[in-house]
LOKOL-994268 format. One record per residue: residue number from 1; residue in one letter; x, y, z of N, C-alpha, C in turn. Coordinates in Angstrom, 3 decimals. Each point is the difference from the previous one (the first is absolute). Example, Ala and Ser with C-alpha at 12.3 -4.5 7.8 and 13.67 -1.06 7.14 Angstrom:
2
[r 1,A,[13.190,-5.690,7.800],[-0.890,1.190,0.000],[0.900,1.200,0.000]]
[r 2,S,[-0.350,1.050,-0.720],[0.820,1.190,0.060],[-0.770,1.090,0.730]]
! end
This chain:
259
[r 1,M,[-37.713,117.027,-41.408],[-0.700,-1.294,-0.081],[-0.109,-0.426,-1.459]]
[r 2,R,[0.368,-1.220,-0.329],[-0.056,-0.480,-1.379],[-1.452,-0.208,-0.439]]
[r 3,R,[-0.182,-0.161,-1.289],[-1.325,-0.305,-0.531],[-0.411,-1.401,0.433]]
[r 4,L,[-1.256,-0.145,0.440],[-0.530,-1.300,0.398],[-0.944,-0.504,-1.076]]
[r 5,R,[0.248,-1.224,-0.459],[-0.834,-0.613,-1.029],[-0.950,-1.003,0.665]]
[r 6,I,[-1.299,0.185,-0.229],[-1.029,-0.837,0.631],[-0.546,-0.998,-1.013]]
[r 7,A,[0.174,-1.279,0.265],[-0.579,-1.047,-0.839],[-1.433,-0.249,0.429]]
[r 8,T,[-0.892,-0.078,-0.985],[-1.408,-0.224,0.290],[-0.661,-0.701,-1.180]]
[r 9,R,[-1.099,-0.674,0.258],[-0.827,-0.544,-1.068],[-0.582,1.152,-0.821]]
[r 10,G,[-0.516,-0.335,-1.181],[-0.489,1.035,-0.892],[-1.475,0.314,0.089]]
[r 11,S,[-0.749,-0.693,0.871],[-1.432,0.267,0.108],[-0.243,1.393,0.550]]
[r 12,A,[-1.191,0.526,-0.237],[-0.336,1.343,0.478],[0.132,0.088,1.514]]
[r 13,Q,[-0.475,-1.035,0.701],[0.089,0.010,1.460],[1.460,0.005,0.453]]
[r 14,A,[0.816,-0.892,-0.587],[1.390,-0.110,0.422],[0.774,1.280,-0.306]]
[r 15,R,[-0.220,0.571,-1.171],[0.692,1.236,-0.374],[-0.375,1.142,0.944]]
[r 16,H,[-1.276,0.137,0.275],[-0.439,1.090,0.876],[0.548,-0.196,1.410]]
[r 17,Q,[0.014,-1.251,0.439],[0.561,-0.340,1.306],[1.477,0.391,0.071]]
[r 18,A,[0.731,-0.321,-1.066],[1.428,0.332,-0.054],[0.220,1.502,-0.090]]
[r 19,E,[-0.878,0.688,-0.720],[0.111,1.460,-0.108],[-0.215,0.668,1.356]]
[r 20,L,[-0.911,-0.546,0.802],[-0.213,0.552,1.340],[1.245,-0.193,0.864]]
[r 21,V,[0.614,-1.181,-0.094],[1.238,-0.260,0.739],[1.105,0.937,-0.497]]
[r 22,A,[0.085,0.195,-1.312],[1.012,0.900,-0.561],[-0.148,1.406,0.571]]
[r 23,G,[-1.236,0.471,0.079],[-0.231,1.317,0.557],[0.402,0.102,1.455]]
[r 24,Q,[-0.263,-1.061,0.758],[0.373,-0.008,1.418],[1.510,-0.044,0.174]]
[r 25,L,[0.686,-0.760,-0.864],[1.460,-0.056,0.064],[0.623,1.350,-0.340]]
[r 26,Q,[-0.539,0.647,-1.013],[0.507,1.320,-0.383],[-0.184,0.997,1.139]]
[r 27,A,[-1.165,-0.066,0.655],[-0.282,0.945,1.081],[0.851,-0.271,1.234]]
[r 28,S,[0.257,-1.272,0.287],[0.695,-0.339,1.248],[1.523,0.009,-0.119]]
[r 29,S,[0.518,-0.269,-1.210],[1.452,-0.105,-0.149],[0.590,0.949,-1.037]]
[r 30,G,[-0.876,0.621,-0.802],[0.495,0.883,-1.046],[0.558,-0.722,-1.203]]
[r 31,A,[-0.176,-1.305,-0.070],[0.553,-0.795,-1.099],[-0.771,0.213,-1.298]]
[r 32,D,[0.709,-0.057,-1.135],[-0.662,-0.103,-1.296],[-0.451,-1.446,-0.163]]
[r 33,V,[-1.207,-0.184,-0.532],[-0.573,-1.345,-0.078],[-0.550,-0.238,-1.399]]
[r 34,E,[0.191,-1.200,-0.523],[-0.598,-0.384,-1.270],[-0.576,-1.408,0.112]]
[r 35,L,[-1.002,-0.298,-0.817],[-0.626,-1.318,-0.001],[0.601,-0.886,-1.081]]
[r 36,V,[0.166,-1.277,0.348],[0.426,-1.019,-0.953],[-1.145,-1.004,-0.103]]
[r 37,I,[-0.678,-0.023,-1.135],[-1.197,-0.829,-0.159],[0.385,-1.420,-0.409]]
[r 38,I,[-0.505,-0.970,0.751],[0.299,-1.419,-0.245],[-1.302,-0.723,-0.354]]
[r 39,Q,[-0.006,-0.714,-1.112],[-1.146,-0.825,-0.368],[0.183,-1.385,0.614]]
[r 40,T,[-0.869,-0.364,0.924],[0.139,-1.280,0.693],[-0.804,-1.103,-0.689]]
[r 41,T,[0.364,-1.232,0.318],[-0.726,-1.149,-0.545],[-1.472,0.065,0.376]]
[r 42,G,[-0.291,0.413,1.224],[-1.385,0.094,0.442],[-0.801,0.991,-0.815]]
[r 43,D,[0.646,1.106,-0.416],[-0.689,0.997,-0.821],[-0.163,-0.465,-1.436]]
[r 44,Q,[0.952,-0.798,-0.486],[-0.019,-0.439,-1.389],[-0.958,-1.159,-0.233]]
[r 45,R,[-0.460,-0.666,1.075],[-0.907,-1.143,-0.150],[-1.263,0.206,0.835]]
[r 46,P,[-0.797,1.015,-0.338],[-1.165,0.353,0.812],[-1.161,-0.981,-0.098]]
[r 47,D,[0.108,-0.961,-0.920],[-1.091,-0.958,-0.196],[0.184,-1.279,0.804]]
[r 48,V,[1.129,-0.114,0.733],[0.307,-1.236,0.726],[-0.090,0.252,1.508]]
[r 49,P,[-0.692,-0.876,0.753],[-0.078,0.173,1.458],[1.390,0.071,0.626]]
[r 50,L,[0.151,0.848,1.027],[1.306,0.221,0.613],[0.634,-1.276,0.514]]
[r 51,H,[-0.805,-0.882,0.631],[0.590,-1.189,0.587],[0.547,-0.964,-1.052]]
[r 52,E,[-0.336,0.243,-1.294],[0.491,-0.868,-1.072],[1.296,0.519,-0.625]]
[r 53,I,[0.368,1.269,0.276],[1.192,0.563,-0.643],[1.040,0.468,1.002]]
[r 54,G,[-0.059,-0.521,1.224],[1.064,0.325,0.943],[-0.457,0.568,1.307]]
[r 55,G,[-1.291,0.259,0.139],[-0.517,0.431,1.290],[0.389,1.410,0.376]]
[r 56,Q,[0.174,0.194,1.299],[0.109,1.328,0.570],[1.158,0.825,-0.549]]
[r 57,G,[1.124,-0.637,-0.333],[1.173,0.750,-0.431],[0.021,0.375,-1.467]]
[r 58,V,[-1.060,-0.329,-0.737],[0.023,0.184,-1.445],[0.058,1.468,-0.402]]
[r 59,F,[-0.407,0.915,0.885],[0.027,1.421,-0.324],[1.274,0.701,0.471]]
[r 60,V,[0.870,-0.683,0.710],[1.129,0.704,0.612],[1.383,-0.498,-0.432]]
[r 61,K,[0.127,-1.231,-0.480],[1.320,-0.563,-0.264],[0.795,0.825,-1.000]]
[r 62,E,[-0.626,0.347,-1.146],[0.727,0.768,-1.010],[0.354,1.398,0.502]]
[r 63,V,[-0.868,0.563,0.830],[0.275,1.324,0.573],[1.189,-0.094,0.955]]
[r 64,Q,[0.051,-1.066,0.790],[1.135,-0.210,0.903],[1.301,-0.212,-0.778]]
[r 65,W,[-0.057,-0.748,-1.103],[1.195,-0.235,-0.806],[0.589,1.315,-0.501]]
[r 66,A,[-0.867,0.942,-0.361],[0.489,1.287,-0.491],[0.863,0.692,1.049]]
[r 67,V,[-0.364,-0.153,1.273],[0.786,0.593,1.083],[1.282,-0.796,0.213]]
[r 68,L,[-0.110,-1.314,0.059],[1.172,-0.837,0.237],[1.039,0.140,-1.111]]
[r 69,E,[-0.469,0.213,-1.239],[0.909,0.112,-1.137],[0.528,1.414,-0.192]]
[r 70,G,[-0.446,0.947,0.838],[0.499,1.360,-0.081],[-0.699,0.882,-1.013]]
[r 71,R,[-1.107,-0.477,-0.584],[-0.755,0.824,-0.944],[-0.897,0.996,0.725]]
[r 72,A,[-0.194,-0.225,1.289],[-0.777,0.904,0.851],[0.600,-0.044,1.401]]
[r 73,D,[-0.338,0.991,0.812],[0.551,0.090,1.355],[-0.976,-0.475,1.067]]
[r 74,L,[-1.276,0.028,-0.313],[-1.005,-0.472,0.943],[-1.218,-0.468,-0.766]]
[r 75,A,[-0.813,-0.804,0.652],[-1.222,-0.526,-0.600],[-1.177,0.344,0.890]]
[r 76,V,[-1.101,0.386,-0.634],[-1.227,0.315,0.728],[-1.035,-1.065,-0.331]]
[r 77,H,[-0.530,-0.642,1.039],[-0.975,-1.076,-0.169],[-1.231,0.255,0.861]]
[r 78,S,[-1.126,-0.566,-0.400],[-1.092,-0.205,0.950],[0.470,-1.095,0.944]]
[r 79,A,[-0.032,0.270,1.303],[0.567,-0.947,0.970],[-0.663,-1.370,-0.084]]
[r 80,K,[-1.266,-0.042,-0.392],[-0.692,-1.286,-0.066],[0.548,-0.900,-1.105]]
[r 81,D,[0.736,0.594,-0.972],[0.558,-0.800,-1.091],[1.334,-0.640,0.351]]
[r 82,L,[0.632,0.434,1.095],[1.301,-0.534,0.384],[-0.150,-1.358,0.677]]
[r 83,P,[0.662,-1.039,-0.508],[-0.038,-1.303,0.684],[0.493,0.149,1.432]]
[r 84,S,[-0.713,-0.601,0.931],[0.335,0.172,1.421],[1.054,-0.987,0.478]]
[r 85,S,[0.143,-1.116,-0.691],[0.909,-1.044,0.480],[1.218,-0.181,-0.908]]
[r 86,D,[0.179,0.925,-0.947],[1.094,-0.119,-0.972],[0.759,1.327,-0.050]]
[r 87,V,[0.874,0.219,0.970],[0.763,1.239,0.073],[1.046,0.006,-1.111]]
[r 88,T,[0.039,1.057,-0.782],[0.930,0.087,-1.124],[1.377,0.432,0.484]]
[r 89,A,[0.989,-0.850,-0.211],[1.360,0.295,0.438],[0.509,1.268,-0.662]]
[r 90,G,[0.620,0.862,0.794],[0.561,1.233,-0.515],[-0.921,1.192,0.087]]
[r 91,L,[-1.266,-0.223,0.374],[-0.962,1.085,0.111],[-0.486,0.146,1.434]]
[r 92,V,[-0.427,1.205,0.344],[-0.565,0.282,1.313],[-1.228,0.885,-0.193]]
[r 93,I,[-1.047,-0.255,0.787],[-1.164,0.887,-0.030],[0.342,1.207,0.868]]
[r 94,A,[0.367,1.098,-0.648],[0.459,1.186,0.724],[-1.143,0.811,0.573]]
[r 95,A,[-1.209,-0.162,-0.569],[-1.135,0.789,0.499],[-1.317,-0.680,-0.325]]
[r 96,F,[-0.920,0.121,0.926],[-1.418,-0.239,-0.246],[-0.676,1.358,0.153]]
[r 97,C,[-0.551,0.525,-1.085],[-0.665,1.300,0.071],[-1.319,-0.132,0.768]]
[r 98,E,[-0.479,1.130,0.509],[-1.220,-0.015,0.803],[-1.134,-0.654,-0.770]]
[r 99,R,[-0.686,-0.887,0.666],[-1.004,-0.833,-0.646],[-1.244,0.800,-0.400]]
[r 100,R,[-0.511,-0.336,-1.183],[-1.317,0.490,-0.405],[-1.031,-1.011,0.509]]
[r 101,S,[-1.191,0.013,-0.577],[-1.033,-0.945,0.428],[0.459,-1.437,-0.227]]
[r 102,P,[-0.158,-0.878,0.980],[0.347,-1.414,-0.193],[-1.165,-0.834,-0.531]]
[r 103,W,[-1.171,0.618,-0.190],[-1.226,-0.784,-0.187],[-0.241,-0.407,-1.447]]
[r 104,D,[-0.712,-1.115,-0.150],[-0.525,-0.437,-1.284],[-1.366,0.648,-0.207]]
[r 105,V,[-0.329,0.277,-1.265],[-1.273,0.655,-0.302],[-0.651,-0.653,-1.213]]
[r 106,L,[-1.304,0.223,-0.106],[-0.760,-0.393,-1.190],[-0.224,1.226,-0.875]]
[r 107,I,[0.147,-0.184,-1.301],[-0.367,1.025,-0.975],[-1.069,-0.617,-0.892]]
[r 108,G,[-1.083,0.714,-0.163],[-1.163,-0.519,-0.711],[-1.185,0.097,0.926]]
[r 109,R,[-0.398,-1.130,0.553],[-1.116,-0.030,0.941],[0.505,-0.245,1.420]]
[r 110,A,[-0.670,0.609,0.961],[0.325,-0.232,1.405],[-0.339,-1.438,0.374]]
[r 111,L,[0.600,-0.485,1.069],[-0.207,-1.389,0.414],[-1.480,-0.309,0.200]]
[r 112,A,[-0.709,0.910,0.659],[-1.427,-0.229,0.277],[-0.850,0.043,-1.266]]
[r 113,D,[0.539,0.607,-1.073],[-0.755,0.128,-1.243],[0.300,-1.116,-1.001]]
[r 114,L,[0.913,-0.891,0.358],[0.304,-1.127,-0.885],[-1.094,-1.056,0.141]]
[r 115,G,[-0.673,-0.273,-1.089],[-1.082,-0.976,0.044],[0.509,-1.423,0.115]]
[r 116,E,[-0.923,-0.925,0.222],[0.332,-1.426,0.078],[0.704,-0.428,-1.279]]
[r 117,G,[1.204,-0.585,0.165],[0.737,-0.484,-1.150],[0.697,1.065,-0.821]]
[r 118,A,[0.106,1.211,0.522],[0.660,1.083,-0.729],[1.476,-0.318,-0.217]]
[r 119,T,[0.597,0.661,-0.984],[1.388,-0.261,-0.382],[0.939,1.007,0.655]]
[r 120,V,[1.073,-0.515,0.602],[1.047,0.845,0.575],[1.331,-0.472,-0.557]]
[r 121,A,[0.798,0.940,-0.505],[1.270,-0.343,-0.641],[1.178,0.402,0.883]]
[r 122,T,[0.948,-0.917,0.169],[1.235,0.259,0.731],[1.027,-1.061,-0.365]]
[r 123,G,[1.262,0.408,-0.095],[1.056,-0.960,-0.291],[0.690,-0.535,1.231]]
[r 124,S,[-0.471,0.388,1.180],[0.649,-0.370,1.261],[-0.665,-1.215,0.625]]
[r 125,V,[0.794,-1.037,0.303],[-0.561,-1.170,0.672],[-0.440,0.356,1.428]]
[r 126,R,[0.681,0.953,0.620],[-0.390,0.449,1.344],[-1.385,0.636,-0.030]]
[r 127,R,[-0.223,0.889,-0.950],[-1.298,0.661,-0.106],[-1.094,-0.991,-0.369]]
[r 128,R,[0.309,-0.905,-0.913],[-1.008,-0.979,-0.438],[-0.437,-0.878,1.170]]
[r 129,A,[0.963,-0.440,0.817],[-0.336,-0.870,1.129],[-0.882,0.730,1.013]]
[r 130,Q,[0.331,1.252,0.285],[-0.787,0.732,0.994],[-1.378,0.397,-0.549]]
[r 131,L,[-0.074,0.297,-1.284],[-1.294,0.286,-0.616],[-0.893,-1.236,-0.001]]
[r 132,A,[0.607,-1.156,-0.291],[-0.773,-1.242,-0.025],[-0.566,-0.316,1.379]]
[r 133,A,[0.744,0.324,1.050],[-0.494,-0.229,1.360],[-1.067,1.020,0.374]]
[r 134,L,[0.174,1.230,-0.486],[-0.928,1.081,0.331],[-1.311,-0.118,-0.776]]
[r 135,R,[0.111,-0.345,-1.286],[-1.167,-0.122,-0.883],[0.181,-1.211,-0.902]]
[r 136,P,[-0.359,-1.196,0.494],[0.211,-1.223,-0.788],[-0.762,-0.012,-1.324]]
[r 137,D,[-0.994,0.855,-0.128],[-0.811,0.012,-1.214],[0.664,0.712,-1.167]]
[r 138,L,[1.006,0.800,0.259],[0.601,0.813,-1.051],[0.737,-0.849,-1.040]]
[r 139,R,[0.010,0.481,-1.224],[0.776,-0.626,-1.085],[1.308,0.769,-0.102]]
[r 140,L,[1.117,-0.657,0.297],[1.302,0.647,0.043],[0.780,-0.316,-1.268]]
[r 141,I,[0.505,1.043,-0.665],[0.750,-0.189,-1.239],[1.365,0.685,0.107]]
[r 142,E,[0.919,-0.379,-0.898],[1.370,0.510,0.017],[0.050,1.452,-0.497]]
[r 143,L,[0.938,0.765,0.545],[0.200,1.386,-0.422],[1.480,0.329,0.052]]
[r 144,R,[0.580,0.461,-1.110],[1.386,0.462,-0.064],[0.044,1.286,-0.806]]
[r 145,G,[1.166,0.629,-0.040],[0.188,1.212,-0.782],[0.280,1.192,0.880]]
[r 146,N,[0.339,1.135,-0.639],[0.225,1.211,0.783],[-1.338,0.581,0.461]]
[r 147,I,[0.071,1.048,0.792],[-1.212,0.534,0.616],[-1.031,0.423,-1.038]]
[r 148,H,[0.433,0.731,-1.006],[-0.969,0.509,-0.967],[-0.612,-1.110,-0.844]]
[r 149,S,[0.766,-1.046,-0.309],[-0.581,-1.116,-0.740],[-0.961,-0.793,0.880]]
[r 150,R,[0.290,-0.080,1.303],[-0.928,-0.679,0.907],[-1.330,0.747,0.098]]
[r 151,L,[0.085,1.319,0.002],[-1.218,0.800,0.123],[-0.921,-0.178,-1.208]]
[r 152,Q,[0.548,-0.488,-1.096],[-0.815,-0.261,-1.184],[-0.631,-1.391,0.024]]
[r 153,K,[0.319,-0.781,1.049],[-0.475,-1.379,0.074],[-1.007,-0.219,1.131]]
[r 154,I,[-0.625,1.066,0.484],[-0.986,-0.143,1.070],[-1.208,-0.765,-0.540]]
[r 155,P,[-0.339,-1.152,0.588],[-1.151,-0.770,-0.489],[-1.283,0.815,0.093]]
[r 156,E,[-0.876,-0.177,-0.972],[-1.248,0.774,-0.044],[-0.843,-0.220,1.243]]
[r 157,D,[0.033,-1.232,0.529],[-0.827,-0.310,1.168],[0.795,0.020,1.299]]
[r 158,G,[1.267,0.431,-0.055],[0.814,-0.163,1.203],[1.060,1.054,0.222]]
[r 159,S,[1.201,-0.469,0.404],[1.058,0.904,0.442],[1.368,-0.611,-0.259]]
[r 160,I,[1.021,0.831,0.160],[1.376,-0.472,0.068],[0.547,0.379,1.372]]
[r 161,V,[1.020,-0.746,0.454],[0.637,0.299,1.286],[1.370,0.608,-0.274]]
[r 162,M,[0.308,1.088,0.709],[1.296,0.642,-0.146],[0.487,0.489,1.352]]
[r 163,A,[1.283,0.360,0.057],[0.553,0.628,1.201],[-0.323,1.492,-0.040]]
[r 164,E,[-0.559,0.523,1.073],[-0.371,1.411,0.019],[1.218,0.900,-0.182]]
[r 165,A,[1.168,-0.432,0.486],[1.208,0.822,-0.109],[0.327,0.311,-1.458]]
[r 166,A,[-0.222,-0.960,-0.904],[0.274,0.226,-1.419],[-0.890,1.097,-0.550]]
[r 167,L,[-1.246,0.019,0.443],[-0.927,1.040,-0.445],[0.382,1.353,0.582]]
[r 168,Q,[0.483,0.008,1.242],[0.424,1.245,0.626],[1.155,0.630,-0.776]]
[r 169,I,[0.958,-0.815,-0.420],[1.166,0.505,-0.722],[-0.414,0.694,-1.293]]
[r 170,L,[-1.044,-0.519,-0.658],[-0.433,0.547,-1.283],[-1.188,0.943,0.126]]
[r 171,G,[-0.414,0.300,1.231],[-1.113,0.923,0.205],[-1.346,-0.553,-0.430]]
[r 172,L,[-0.203,-1.314,0.153],[-1.230,-0.653,-0.455],[-0.860,-0.526,1.153]]
[r 173,Q,[0.175,0.571,1.203],[-0.725,-0.507,1.169],[-1.518,0.078,-0.157]]
[r 174,A,[-0.466,0.917,-0.827],[-1.448,0.178,-0.164],[-0.665,-1.228,-0.618]]
[r 175,L,[0.784,-0.896,-0.588],[-0.557,-1.198,-0.622],[-0.358,-1.081,1.013]]
[r 176,V,[0.456,0.135,1.245],[-0.223,-1.041,1.006],[-1.493,-0.145,0.316]]
[r 177,A,[-0.510,-1.231,-0.177],[-1.393,-0.284,0.326],[-0.143,-0.650,1.370]]
[r 178,H,[1.049,-0.709,0.438],[-0.032,-0.671,1.301],[1.428,-0.178,0.488]]
[r 179,R,[0.233,0.390,1.229],[1.305,-0.219,0.638],[-0.162,-1.160,0.983]]
[r 180,F,[0.764,-1.072,-0.218],[-0.117,-1.164,0.871],[0.541,0.323,1.392]]
[r 181,S,[-0.749,-0.371,1.003],[0.483,0.140,1.375],[0.988,-1.120,0.292]]
[r 182,L,[0.714,0.133,1.105],[0.964,-1.023,0.396],[-0.698,-1.324,0.285]]
[r 183,D,[-1.233,0.048,0.458],[-0.763,-1.220,0.249],[-0.395,-0.700,-1.303]]
[r 184,E,[-0.094,0.773,-1.065],[-0.409,-0.563,-1.286],[1.180,-0.511,-0.819]]
[r 185,M,[1.119,0.738,0.020],[1.136,-0.390,-0.825],[1.301,0.531,0.601]]
[r 186,V,[0.894,-0.904,0.369],[1.321,0.381,0.509],[0.897,0.309,-1.200]]
[r 187,P,[0.671,1.151,-0.007],[0.815,0.396,-1.156],[1.236,-0.874,-0.185]]
[r 188,Q,[0.645,0.200,-1.148],[1.291,-0.603,-0.268],[1.058,0.680,0.863]]
[r 189,A,[0.977,-0.744,0.472],[1.100,0.589,0.762],[0.663,1.114,-0.808]]
[r 190,G,[0.177,1.144,0.626],[0.650,1.127,-0.663],[-0.906,0.848,-0.858]]
[r 191,Q,[-1.260,-0.369,-0.130],[-0.892,0.727,-0.898],[-0.137,1.457,0.442]]
[r 192,G,[0.132,0.910,-0.948],[-0.111,1.429,0.284],[1.321,0.682,0.301]]
[r 193,A,[1.086,-0.773,0.153],[1.302,0.578,0.319],[0.927,-0.085,-1.213]]
[r 194,V,[0.936,0.928,-0.065],[1.014,0.025,-1.056],[1.347,-0.341,0.617]]
[r 195,A,[0.736,-0.911,-0.637],[1.328,-0.402,0.474],[1.061,0.529,-0.958]]
[r 196,I,[1.105,0.478,0.561],[1.115,0.486,-0.803],[1.221,-0.868,0.291]]
[r 197,E,[0.536,-0.633,-1.044],[1.186,-0.852,0.131],[1.225,0.677,-0.611]]
[r 198,C,[1.145,-0.177,0.649],[1.291,0.479,-0.515],[1.014,-1.129,0.100]]
[r 199,R,[1.135,0.155,-0.688],[1.104,-0.921,0.226],[0.518,0.230,1.416]]
[r 200,S,[0.194,-1.063,0.731],[0.422,0.128,1.395],[1.343,0.691,0.134]]
[r 201,E,[0.838,-0.059,-1.042],[1.325,0.616,0.047],[-0.017,1.485,-0.378]]
[r 202,D,[-1.139,0.489,-0.495],[-0.098,1.390,-0.472],[-0.449,0.884,1.157]]
[r 203,A,[0.942,0.404,0.824],[-0.316,0.723,1.235],[-0.713,1.319,-0.265]]
[r 204,A,[0.382,0.705,-1.059],[-0.605,1.303,-0.276],[-1.471,-0.142,-0.387]]
[r 205,A,[-0.315,-0.988,-0.854],[-1.390,-0.219,-0.395],[-0.834,-0.474,1.182]]
[r 206,V,[0.558,-0.917,0.802],[-0.715,-0.484,1.178],[-0.315,1.153,0.942]]
[r 207,E,[0.991,0.882,0.238],[-0.213,1.124,0.910],[-1.093,0.937,-0.527]]
[r 208,A,[0.003,0.253,-1.308],[-1.021,0.872,-0.580],[-1.392,-0.606,0.140]]
[r 209,C,[-0.108,-1.308,-0.229],[-1.306,-0.665,0.069],[-0.494,-0.147,1.434]]
[r 210,E,[0.925,-0.188,0.940],[-0.396,-0.165,1.405],[-0.738,1.219,0.537]]
[r 211,R,[0.200,1.147,-0.636],[-0.711,1.199,0.427],[-1.505,-0.102,-0.256]]
[r 212,L,[-0.384,-0.896,-0.884],[-1.418,-0.186,-0.322],[-0.637,-1.129,0.802]]
[r 213,D,[0.786,-0.694,0.813],[-0.514,-1.144,0.751],[-0.990,0.457,1.070]]
[r 214,H,[-1.170,-0.645,0.028],[-1.046,0.320,0.973],[-0.031,-1.122,1.035]]
[r 215,G,[0.460,0.304,1.208],[0.168,-1.025,1.027],[-1.224,-0.845,0.271]]
[r 216,P,[-1.175,0.608,0.240],[-1.202,-0.810,0.270],[-0.349,-0.929,-1.161]]
[r 217,T,[0.149,0.489,-1.228],[-0.274,-0.855,-1.157],[0.988,-1.149,-0.069]]
[r 218,R,[1.285,0.277,0.217],[1.012,-1.059,-0.025],[-0.313,-1.084,1.028]]
[r 219,R,[-0.321,0.394,1.226],[-0.279,-1.008,1.043],[-1.164,-0.887,-0.406]]
[r 220,C,[-1.049,0.601,-0.529],[-1.186,-0.777,-0.359],[0.261,-0.905,-1.202]]
[r 221,V,[0.617,0.547,-1.045],[0.232,-0.792,-1.207],[1.007,-1.116,0.258]]
[r 222,E,[1.017,0.258,0.798],[0.956,-1.058,0.321],[-0.661,-1.134,0.779]]
[r 223,A,[-0.953,0.327,0.872],[-0.726,-1.043,0.723],[-0.851,-0.833,-0.958]]
[r 224,E,[-0.659,0.665,-0.940],[-0.815,-0.704,-0.983],[0.860,-0.908,-0.881]]
[r 225,R,[1.131,0.511,-0.437],[0.903,-0.777,-0.859],[0.607,-1.180,0.761]]
[r 226,A,[0.263,0.202,1.293],[0.541,-1.092,0.810],[-1.012,-1.137,0.118]]
[r 227,F,[-1.275,0.351,0.117],[-1.053,-1.021,0.060],[-0.017,-0.815,-1.296]]
[r 228,L,[0.041,0.679,-1.150],[0.009,-0.710,-1.272],[1.254,-0.850,-0.162]]
[r 229,A,[1.143,0.546,0.445],[1.248,-0.742,-0.120],[-0.037,-1.276,0.828]]
[r 230,T,[-0.639,0.069,1.148],[-0.123,-1.184,0.863],[-0.789,-1.102,-0.702]]
[r 231,L,[-1.032,0.423,-0.754],[-0.813,-0.976,-0.727],[0.661,-0.428,-1.306]]
[r 232,G,[0.985,0.777,-0.443],[0.599,-0.261,-1.305],[-0.972,0.283,-1.114]]
[r 233,S,[-0.842,1.034,0.193],[-1.097,0.240,-0.937],[0.310,1.096,-1.000]]
[r 234,G,[-0.355,-0.249,-1.267],[-0.037,1.027,-1.021],[-1.455,0.216,-0.382]]
[r 235,C,[-0.235,0.500,-1.202],[-1.390,0.261,-0.375],[-0.694,-1.249,-0.515]]
[r 236,S,[0.644,-1.172,0.084],[-0.645,-1.235,-0.414],[-0.875,-0.576,1.106]]
[r 237,L,[0.096,0.558,1.213],[-0.815,-0.456,1.119],[-0.888,1.139,0.492]]
[r 238,P,[-1.217,-0.324,0.461],[-0.917,1.045,0.489],[0.355,0.441,1.420]]
[r 239,V,[0.933,0.923,0.110],[0.476,0.454,1.299],[-0.029,1.530,0.046]]
[r 240,G,[-0.471,0.554,1.117],[0.009,1.438,0.196],[0.563,0.338,1.365]]
[r 241,A,[0.536,1.212,0.132],[0.530,0.453,1.285],[-0.061,1.521,0.052]]
[r 242,Y,[-0.509,0.515,1.118],[-0.059,1.454,0.183],[0.305,0.328,1.449]]
[r 243,A,[1.034,0.818,0.217],[0.361,0.462,1.341],[-0.711,1.328,0.246]]
[r 244,E,[-0.975,-0.017,0.882],[-0.800,1.187,0.300],[0.696,0.820,1.084]]
[r 245,P,[0.407,1.252,-0.329],[0.711,0.813,0.990],[-0.871,0.285,1.222]]
[r 246,T,[0.625,0.060,1.159],[-0.697,0.330,1.240],[0.704,1.183,0.657]]
[r 247,V,[-0.643,0.572,0.996],[0.582,1.115,0.737],[1.291,-0.466,0.676]]
[r 248,G,[1.044,0.808,-0.093],[1.263,-0.357,0.632],[1.018,-0.588,-0.951]]
[r 249,G,[-0.348,-0.098,-1.297],[0.956,-0.472,-0.983],[0.039,-1.496,-0.208]]
[r 250,S,[-0.899,-0.743,0.649],[-0.047,-1.444,-0.195],[-1.031,-0.323,-1.085]]
[r 251,F,[-0.387,-1.257,-0.110],[-0.977,-0.396,-1.008],[-0.634,-1.323,0.405]]
[r 252,V,[-1.144,-0.289,-0.625],[-0.659,-1.296,0.130],[0.039,-0.655,-1.381]]
[r 253,L,[0.538,-1.206,-0.074],[0.147,-0.687,-1.276],[-1.236,-0.845,-0.291]]
[r 254,H,[-0.698,0.313,-1.079],[-1.163,-0.752,-0.463],[0.440,-0.861,-1.187]]
[r 255,T,[-0.380,-1.272,0.024],[0.446,-0.902,-1.058],[-1.150,-0.794,-0.577]]
[r 256,Y,[0.198,-0.455,-1.223],[-0.968,-0.896,-0.657],[0.769,-1.080,-0.731]]
[r 257,V,[-0.386,-1.240,0.218],[0.575,-1.135,-0.739],[-1.164,-0.834,-0.519]]
[r 258,G,[-0.177,-0.051,-1.293],[-1.078,-0.774,-0.604],[0.448,-1.405,-0.311]]
[r 259,L,[-0.928,-0.775,-0.489],[0.285,-1.394,-0.339],[0.323,-0.124,-1.492]]
! end
């Protein structure tokens, strides 16, 4: 088996995520694996809201180019960052790894402990819309940056919102003050899952990655992505989708569309 080069963003979360995939590939196929670190536009401009610099695909385009141009053999992404309605020609999602937590969480103060007019920081229009409906009194402010820089921006009187899966990857689950229920906040499509892309013509890489594909996760995430694709939605619109697995391998699709 040839050496497999994994393209990934350079953040701590992305690197650790890619390292976990590398370990699984080595164990399942015996391949030698190395990481190719890509600095994306989204990482280089942490002070600008996502919807102003390209939306959902801003973290993945440069990583995908590395694969298409032959500088890497596969790309590892957080599935929620992949545009749902813009399939990249020449690439195939060879695997969705088993999903971690799909839930959004508060770090700082728990929801019940947030006082009238408390400050909550998030860069997601989906989260802001659902928070505004849940607690109209809250003061919502913008939040960007990698995980560790976000953790330094917790408002004194409030909280920040993050995906629990990101904390799980870095072993920071103990920081969770409140886990939003499905009734409180519908997650982003694909949240908590990792997607692996390869060149569609690279049969050996596709075969190696397919060994990591988790069927139940794929069915659920594909349903969530199909919902977003139908709406033509990126992260510029307040839309959420979560396919809740049921007994027998099916799922119930929960959706949120804000104004």
